[in-house]
Residue, then its C-alpha position, 0 to 999 in steps of 0.5 A: x500500500x502506498x505510504x506503508x512499509x518500504x513504499x514511498x509516501x504519496x500525497x494521493x493517499x493522505x486523505x480518505x477520498x484519496x484512498x478511495x480514488x487510489x483503490x478505484x484506480x487499481x480496480x479499474x487498471x486491473x479491469x476488475x468488475x464486481x470483485x470481492x475485496x479482501x481487506x486484512x489489517x492496515x488495508x482497512x484504511x483503504x477498503x472501509x471508505x471504499x465499501x461505504x462509498x462504492x460498495x455497490x461495485x463489489x460482489x463481496x467484502x471480507x474484512x480480516x480484523x481491519x483497522x479503522x472500523x471505529x471511524x464510521x458510525x453504525x448508521x453508515x454501516x447499515x447503509x451498505x448492501x454488500x455481502x460481507x464475511x467478517x473474519x478474524x482469529x480467535x487469538x486476536x484479542x484486540x483488532x478482531x473483536x474491536x472490528x466485529x463491534x463496528x462491522x456487525x452493523x453491516x446488514x448482510x454479514x456473516x462471521x467466521x472465527x478461525x480457531x487457534x489463529x492470531x491477528x494474521x489468521x490467513x498466515x497462522x491457519x491458512x487452510x481454515x482461513x481459505x475454507x471459510x473464504x471459499x464457503x463465503x465465495x460459493x454463496x455469492x451470486 
């Protein structure tokens, strides 16, 4: 993600609107139409505002203990119609449950908790993570 890790900082992603525009640009460049957006941890700063503003462009949303969930209200989440799989590891005692408190207001959501996994549940228990993800993907239209 621009501005994180070893990537150079960029002015474009300094604002919420800039992050939405960046993600929109990436999806357009990749030619993706109605993708399922998987958003682990720090990517929540990009994915959550995109979901709230352009969620109708997504076939599904899979937040994996994302950051930034408290930045939005229950009412904002209730307006989203995108099918969502809220996913986190049961050993993630901070971001996973914190994200669930906010994301549970999404009207079309399911929750999957990966047993024996921490914050990066997709690394800790990849088979269980993928099983939950594939089950969700199969249910989408």
